[in-house]
Each structure stands twice: as structure tokens, then as C-alpha cells.
DOLOLO-192040 format. One record per residue (C-alpha): z, y, x; residue in three letters; residue number from 1. Coordinates in nm, 3 decimals. Example, Ala and Ser with C-alpha at 12.3 -4.5 7.8 and 13.67 -1.06 7.14 Angstrom:
# residues 2
      c3      c2      c1 type seq
   0.780  -0.450   1.230  ALA   1
   0.714  -0.106   1.367  SER   2
This chain:
# residues 101
      c3      c2      c1 type seq
   6.057   2.322  13.813  UNK   1
   6.381   2.201  13.649  UNK   2
   6.382   1.963  13.364  UNK   3
   6.449   2.110  13.014  UNK   4
   6.705   1.972  12.785  UNK   5
   6.595   1.821  12.451  UNK   6
   6.508   2.109  12.198  UNK   7
   6.522   2.382  12.479  UNK   8
   6.219   2.607  12.463  UNK   9
   5.994   2.640  12.772  UNK  10
   5.985   2.983  12.945  UNK  11
   5.670   3.193  12.866  UNK  12
   5.671   3.350  13.202  UNK  13
   5.812   3.236  13.544  UNK  14
   6.048   3.441  13.745  UNK  15
   5.809   3.511  14.028  UNK  16
   5.539   3.631  13.768  UNK  17
   5.807   3.866  13.614  UNK  18
   5.897   4.006  13.956  UNK  19
   5.531   4.082  14.040  UNK  20
   5.480   4.258  13.700  UNK  21
   5.795   4.464  13.779  UNK  22
   5.664   4.565  14.135  UNK  23
   5.326   4.667  13.996  UNK  24
   5.490   4.921  13.739  UNK  25
   5.499   5.277  13.856  UNK  26
   5.833   5.434  13.918  UNK  27
   5.974   5.648  13.631  UNK  28
   5.939   6.036  13.684  UNK  29
   6.254   6.245  13.652  UNK  30
   6.123   6.525  13.426  UNK  31
   6.331   6.751  13.200  UNK  32
   6.037   6.762  12.962  UNK  33
   6.084   6.405  12.871  UNK  34
   6.188   6.337  12.506  UNK  35
   6.564   6.383  12.449  UNK  36
   6.651   6.566  12.775  UNK  37
   6.520   6.919  12.707  UNK  38
   6.791   7.164  12.614  UNK  39
   6.815   7.251  12.250  UNK  40
   6.739   7.609  12.124  UNK  41
   7.052   7.820  12.037  UNK  42
   7.107   7.918  11.676  UNK  43
   7.152   8.295  11.665  UNK  44
   7.145   8.349  11.301  UNK  45
   7.117   8.151  10.977  UNK  46
   6.782   8.146  10.782  UNK  47
   6.766   8.386  10.490  UNK  48
   6.867   8.251  10.146  UNK  49
   7.110   7.990  10.270  UNK  50
   7.475   8.045  10.197  UNK  51
   7.738   7.823  10.370  UNK  52
   8.084   7.779  10.218  UNK  53
   8.356   7.555  10.350  UNK  54
   8.569   7.346  10.110  UNK  55
   8.850   7.101  10.161  UNK  56
   8.730   6.735  10.159  UNK  57
   8.954   6.493   9.966  UNK  58
   8.955   6.137   9.887  UNK  59
   8.972   5.950   9.550  UNK  60
   9.007   5.587   9.457  UNK  61
   8.806   5.450   9.158  UNK  62
   8.864   5.151   8.939  UNK  63
   8.625   4.982   8.696  UNK  64
   8.751   4.949   8.339  UNK  65
   8.598   4.700   8.113  UNK  66
   8.574   4.777   7.737  UNK  67
   8.596   4.466   7.535  UNK  68
   8.498   4.429   7.165  UNK  69
   8.584   4.115   6.959  UNK  70
   8.370   3.979   6.682  UNK  71
   8.639   4.115   6.433  UNK  72
   8.554   4.458   6.549  UNK  73
   8.879   4.529   6.754  UNK  74
   8.812   4.705   7.089  UNK  75
   9.038   4.723   7.390  UNK  76
   9.017   4.782   7.765  UNK  77
   9.080   4.539   8.056  UNK  78
   9.148   4.688   8.398  UNK  79
   9.091   4.347   8.584  UNK  80
   8.769   4.148   8.561  UNK  81
   8.846   3.859   8.327  UNK  82
   8.638   3.598   8.172  UNK  83
   8.848   3.538   7.865  UNK  84
   9.110   3.739   7.662  UNK  85
   9.312   3.720   7.349  UNK  86
   9.213   3.952   7.073  UNK  87
   9.510   4.171   6.977  UNK  88
   9.397   4.177   6.619  UNK  89
   9.284   3.835   6.512  UNK  90
   9.446   3.636   6.802  UNK  91
   9.112   3.460   6.893  UNK  92
   9.050   3.355   7.245  UNK  93
   8.727   3.542   7.326  UNK  94
   8.482   3.470   7.603  UNK  95
   8.378   3.792   7.767  UNK  96
   7.998   3.832   7.844  UNK  97
   7.926   4.146   8.043  UNK  98
   7.606   4.306   7.932  UNK  99
   7.370   4.429   8.201  UNK 100
   7.288   4.795   8.213  UNK 101
């Protein structure tokens, strides 16, 4: 048996044992009744009560908008996530704490 390098795990089963196990297994049976190979039934009509309509699928891009309120009461919106901002009313540098939902 070959020497193992440091930290290399030892094989749990030898190659000869593996080959013996594979020889003892029965051959797979080619049956159309096995899972996934049987033909699917054809849909000839829709179930009653289901109405199908086709619509155009579009795409949209969304942006988060941050509403900021200073201690002086002035509110404004920031489009970019910022940690500080200047209040337009009182001119104070405000630290923005985002409240969890």
C-alpha cells in the first residue's frame, strides 16, 4: 500500500473491494415503466373553471428612496444610501440612522 502524505485521509474501501461490490450488483433493467421514462398523458382540454389569458411581460427597474427627517422637523429624500447629510433648513450635519421595519 502506498504511503499517505501528511494530512491526507485514508481510503475507507480498497479498489479491489469496490470492484467486488460492483460485480455483485445486478444489472439494471431497461423498462419503460421506470420513473421518468414513461410517456406523459396528452392534455386534450382544460379543466373547468380555469381561464387562461396571455399578456405581454415587461421589465422594470426599481430604486430605494430614503426619506430623511432632521430634528428640526424638515423632511427630504435621498436617492443614494448615505450615512450623513446636511439639513436644507437648519444646515446641521445629521447622522442618518435607518430604522428597522
